[in-house]
N, C-alpha and C positions, 0 to 999 in steps of 0.2 A: 301616386296619390298626393304626395307632398307638392309636386309641381302643379297639379291640378288645383289644389287649395290655394297656392300662391297666386295663380292666375285669377282666382275668383275674389281674393281678398284685397281688392283695390281701394277699399274705403278705409282711411285712417282718420279717426275723429281727432279734431284739435283739442277737444275737451269732452269729458264724460259727465260733467255737471249737468243734471237735468235742467231743462228749460233755458238753455243758453245758446245764442247764436253768436260765436266769438267775432265774427266779421262785422257785425253791426251793433252788438251789445243789446240785442233784443232778448226778450224772455220767451222761450219756447219749450220744447220737450224733446228728449232724445232717449235712446235705449241705453241708459246708464247702467254700468255694471255688467254688460253683456260681453262675452268673449268676442274677439274681433276677427277670427278667421271665419268670415261670413260670406254668404252669397247675397249680393245686392239684388233685390227682387223688385224694386219699384221706386218711384220717386213721387213725392207729393205734388199735386197740381194746385194746391191752395196755400198761398203764402200770406194770406191776409190776416191781420190781427183782429181778434175778437175781444171786445171789452164790455164791461158792465155799463149800463146807461149812466152817463154822468148826472150827478145830482140825486140819484136814488139813495134813500136812507132807510134803514130798517125801522119798523114801527116801535113806538115807545109807549108803555102803559102809563097811565096817569092815576093819581089817587093820593090819599093822605100818607104821611110819613109813617113808617112801620119800624119799630125797634128790632134790629137784627144783630146776630153775632158778627163781630168784626172779622173773624177768620173766614167766614163764608163770603163776605163782601170782597175780601182781598183775593180769594181764590177766583171769584167771578171776574174781578178786574184783571187778574193775571191771565185768565183765559182770553179775555178781550184783547190783551196785548198781542197774543199770537194769532187772533182771528181778525186782524186788521184787513184781511182780504175783502171784508164786506164793504170797504170804502173804494171809490173809483181809483184807478191807477193808470198812468200813461205807459207803463212798461208791461206789455201784455203777451199773451200766448200767440205763437205762430206755428205753422205746420211743420211737422218733422220732415226730414229729407229722405230717409230711407227706412226700409224694414230689413231685418237680418235673420238668417237661418244658419244655425251652427252645423258645420259639416264634419262631425266626428261621430264614431260609433258609441253614442251615449247610452244606448240601451244596455250594453254590457256593464257600464259603470253603475247604472241604476240598480240592476239586478245584484251586482256584487256588493253595493252599499247596503242593500236590504239584507242580504245574507250575512254580511259582517256584523250588523247590529243584532240580528237574530242569534248568531253564534256567540256573541259576547254575553247575551242573556243566558244561554245554555251553559256556558263555562262558569259564569258566576253562580248559577243555581247549584252547581256541584262543589263550589269552593266553601271550605269551612268558614264560618263567620269570624272566628278569632283571627284567622290568617288575614282576612281583609281589614279587620280592625287594626291589627298591627301595621299593615301597609299604610293606612290613613294617618296613623299617629306618628309616623317617622318624621323627624325634623333634623335639619342640618343647621346648627347655629352659625350665624354670620357675624354681626357686630351690632353694638348699641347705636341707636339713632335717636337723638333728642329732637324735640319739636320747637325749640326756642326761636328759630327763625321763621316759624310758620306765618306769623302775622306779616313779616316783611315780604315773604314770597307772595302772600295774598294781596298786599298793597301794590306790589309790582304788577301782579296780574290785573288788578283793577285799573291801574294806569294804562296798561296795554289795551284793556277793554274800552276805556274811554277814548283812546286814540283811534281804535277801530270804528267806534260809533261815529266819531267826528269824520273819519274818512268816508264812512257810508253816507253821511249827510252832505259833505262838501267835496268829496273826491270824484273820481271817474264814475260815470254811469255804466261802464262796461263791467259786468260781473267777473270777467277774467282779468281785469286790471285793478279792480277795487279789492283790497284785502279783506273786507268784512265778510262778504259771502263765502269766500274761500276759507277764511279762518273758522267760521261757524260750521259750515256744511262739510268741510274736509278735515281741517286740523282738529277741531273739537269733536265733531260727531262721528268721525271715522278714526283719526289717528289717536286721540286720547282714549277712546273706548278700547282700542286695541292695547294700548299701554296699561290701562286699568286692569284689563283681563290678564295681562302678563306680570306686571310688577306690583300691583296693589293700589291702594287708595291715594294716588297722586292728586286727585281732585281736592282732597282735604287741605292741600297746600296751595293749589292753583285757583280755587274758586274765588271770584272777585268780591265776595261779601264779608268773609271772616275778618280780613284786615281792617276795612272801614268800620265794621261793627266794633272791633276792639278799640279803635281810635275814638269813636264817638262815645263809647261807654266810659273810657278813661277821662275824656274831657268833661262830660256832664254827669259822671257818676252812674253807677249801676243802681237801678231801681227794681222794685219787685215787679216781676213780669206776670202777665196773665198766661194761663196755660190754655192751649186749644182744647176744645171739648174732646173727651176721650172717644166719643162715637165717631168723630171725624176720621180717625185712623189715617190711612194713606189716601183717602178719597180726594183731598186737595191735589196731591201729586198725580193721581190718576186723571183728574179733570185737566190739569195743566199739561200732562204728557199727551193726552188726546188732542188738545189744542195745538201743541207743538207738532205732532204728527200730521194733523190736518193742514197746518200752515206749510209744512215741508212737502207733502204729497199732493194736496188738492188745490191750494191757493194758486191763482193764475201766475203770480210773479214772486215766488219765495226768494229768488236771487237778486231782485232789484235792490241795490245798495241802500237807497234812502228808505224804502219801505221796511227793509230788514233792520235798519238802524233804529227807526221809531219803535218797532216791535221789541227789539232786544233792550233798548234803553228803558222803555216803559216797564218791561218785565223786571229789569234790575231794580228800578225804583220801588215798585210794588213789593217785591220780595224783601228788599231792605227795610221798608216800612213794617212789614210783617215781623221781621226778625227783631226790630226795635220794640215792637209791641208784645210779642210772645216769647222772645228770647231766641238767640241764634241756634242753640242746640235743639230746642223743641221744634222750631219751624223747619229747619233745614233737614232734620232727620226723618220727617214724615210728610212734609208738605211741599218742599222745594224739589221739583221733579228731577232736575239734573243731579242733585246730591243723592236722592233716593236711588236713581238708576245707577249712577257710578258706584255707589256703595255696594249695591247688590252685585254688580259685575265684578268688583274688586274681590269678592269672596272666592272667585275662581282662581285668583292669581297664585303664582308659585312663591311669592314673598309674603311672609306673615310677620306682623309686629306684635309681640306679646305685651302683657301688662307692664312689664318692666322697661319697655322701650327697646328691647333687643329684636333685631331682625333675624328671622329664620327662613330657611328654604324648606318648602313643603311640596307635596304632590299637587298637581292641578286639581282643583275642586275639593281639596281636603277640608277647607274651612266651611264648605257647604254642609258637610256631614254632621257637624255639631251645631248648626244654626238652629235658633228657636223657631217654632212654627209661626208662619205669618198669619195675620188676620185675613178676613175675607177681602178687605180692601187691598192688602199687600199681595194676596194671590192674584187679584184682578189686575194689579199694576204689572206684575211680571208677565202675565198672559198677554196684556196689551203691548208690552215691549216686543214680544215675539210676533204677534199678529200684525203689527204695523209694518215691520220690515218685510214680512211675508207678503203683505198686500202691495207693498211698493214694487216687488217683483211681479206679482200677478197682474197688476193694473197695466203693465206694458205688454202683455202677451196678446197674440192674435186671438187666443181663446176668449179672453176677457172682452175684447172689442166686439167679437162675434156675438156674444150674448146679447148685446144691445144694438146689433145691426150696424155697427160702425166699421167702415172699411179702414183697416189699420194703415193702408198705404195712402190714404187721404185723411190723415189725422186732423181734425178740425181745431185743435188747440186746447189747452187746459181749461180755458174759460167755458168751453162748450160741454165739458164733462164733469163739472163741479158736482152736479146732482148724483150721477152714478158713482163718482169717486167717493163722495161722502157716504153713500149707501154701502159701497164695498168695504170701506174702512170699518164701519160699524159691524157689518155682516161677518167680516173675517174674524173679528174679536169674538162675536157671539158663537160662531161655529167652533172656534178653537176652545173657548171656555166650556161649551157644552160637551165637546169630545173629551176634554180633560176630566171634567166632573164625572162623566159616564165611566171613563176608565177607572177612576178612583172608586166609584160606587161598586162596580163589578169586582174590582180587586179586593175590596173590603168584604164583599159577600163571599168570594171564593175562599178567603182566609178565615172566615168566621170571626171577623174582628168586632170588638166591642167599642172601638174608638169612634168618636163622632166624625161625621163627614168633614166638618170644618177643621178638626185637628189633623186628620189624615191628609186632606188637600193642602192645608197650610204648611205641612212639613214636606210633602213630596213635590210641591211646586218648585222647591229649590233645585230640583233636577232639571228644570227648564233653563236655568242660567247657562249651562254649556251650549245648549241648542241655540238660545238667543244670541249668544256671543258669536257662535260659529256662523249663523245666518248673517249677522251684522258684518263680520269680516269678509265673508265670501261675496256678499251682495255689493259691498262698497269698495272692493279691492281695486278695481280699475279706476274709480274716482280718486283713491288715495295715490295711485301711481302717476296719474296724469295731472289732476288738479292740485295735487301736492306740489308739483313743480311750479304751477302758476302762482300758488300761494307764496312760495319762497321768493319768487320774482316780485310779486306785488307788495310784499312787506318792505322791500327796499325803497319803494316810492309810493307810500300810502295815499298821497294826495295828488298824484299825477303831475308833480311839479318838476320832474326831471331829476329828482334825488336818486342817490344810490347808496343808501345807508349801510347796507351789508355787502355791497359789491355783487349783488345778484340781480339787479334790475334788468340787465341785458342778457341774462342767461338764455341759452337755447332750450326750448321746450321739446323734449323727446317724446312726442306722442306715439312714435312708432313702437314704444314698449308694449302697447296693447294691440298692435296691428300685425297682420301676416299670419301664415299658417303655423309657424313656430311659436309665436306668442299665444295663439289660440290653444295650442296643445298644452303648454305649461300653465296657462291661466286656468283652463278647464280642470287640469289635474290638481292644481292647488286648491281651487274653489271646491271641487268635489271632495278632495281629501279633507278639507276643513269641515265640511258639512257631515261627512261620514264619521270623522273623528269626534266631532262635537256630540253626535248622537250616541256613539259608543261610550264616551265619558259620561253622558247623561244616564245611560243604563247602569253604569258603575256607581254613580252617585245615588241613583234611585234605590239600588240594592242596599247600600249603606244606610240610607234613610229608612227603608222598609224594615231592616233589622231593629231599628229603634222602636218601631211600632209592634213588630212581631218577633220576639226573641227566638221562636222556633223556626229553624231554617226552611222547613217545608212550607210553612204558612207564609213566610216572607217571600219565597219564590212564587207561590200562587198569587199573592197579592200584587205582584209586579207583572204578571202575564198580560193583563189588558193594557197597562201603561206601556209595556214594551211593544205591543202591537201598534199602539198609537205612534210610538217613536219610529217604528219601521215605516209606517204610512207617511209620516212627516219627512223621513229621509227620502223616500221616493218622490214626494211632492217637491222638496227642496232641489233635488237633482233635476227634476222635470222643469222647474222654473229656470234653471241655468241653461237648459238645452232647448227649450221650446222657442219657436219663432216669436220675436218681440219687435215692437215698433212704438212710435209715439214719444 
């Protein structure tokens, strides 16, 4: 069987960045994040680029000036920064080269994963609440860690960000040679998310706004800041995260260096202006989507920093148990984070293309599927949100709870964090393994001038790490294990949260039954996404 797989797995991708043709620097689409022990089942016959008509512009309403809240305007402008796909671009989609079918007995994994999640629910239902509470409260003291150098670290991060934006504007047009796309889509959106989930809130030190904000505040003095309206909640972050997801998943050329540089630079400027207007703390904690997302993910980490600045080791997800309930906007934000990465996987499957009569082996390019992609991104969120709310309503009914739907949903939605993190890691694992190497090489020569700043410009890219039957076996097992483990931890966290709502163990277990069914279904869905034929 192993020899048979080796004979079929002749395709070794040079990169798993979506929408990249490494040989020509064009923007296209590939089956990113899919295991590479595959059967090559076809080639595309259409390699032509498809572009928006040059000169087309969206309509603009006219009328008298209307006084509006500044925070709403900033959110709208921030969304525009990520939706720059509405403008014409010379770097466009082209057809994918192949479709892939995973040749492993994945049905056993799917069934086993579902049973593992179900068994974890049954075991927890029989566990005394005080035993689980003692488990969550255990801490191992490490050492004190002060944040005196936080501003310096942020300033260094800002300098690096400015260099990357300059490289995007003036460096190579090849997304595999330019460090900006690799830094944002691989190092930031994959690598840093993983580190946040393991080690805690590194983003509070690495974000490129805090240091410049401190410098400007010191130079010009701190003034009384406006506060964003309370009703806004996390909705600005929700809108901006949706725009970010749209740009990543739907835009025809998210990896085009110049296009990405304009979007990232404009977003930084608008966010910085908002922080100067409303204060760094208020805007970043509820409106700047990267900070909101990274802060939520960091609650899963095994490192905790207490009020006195001491670091402690804790169990994964322990900080989620004692989190305050989220508002409706915060609940929607977490569900969007999970639904967007789920749709990223779904949108590349033969099943998805078949729904719209598209031959996945003749993928027409991302420009041609903007409409159905946008619809799918919205629909995925709506379906997940509806399923989650239904599970909460049924659970509250079974437990005879008097808590409001908003309070129960806002508390139990924290159990989504382990699932969202698991999906993120599993889905983008191959991107991290391959494109992470390209990023290390590109950072040594950011402007394609022949530099070798870190001695890595000429490093050999080992794309074979995701190719071959052996790689497919361990990749699938790691990805499947991460998804199953994430759902089992989610069940564990959900039980701890349920006991906060229902001190009686029987009621807590009953309230979790519908949510556990949803988690089992999502486990099956996640493993199916990894195993199903994908293209595009």
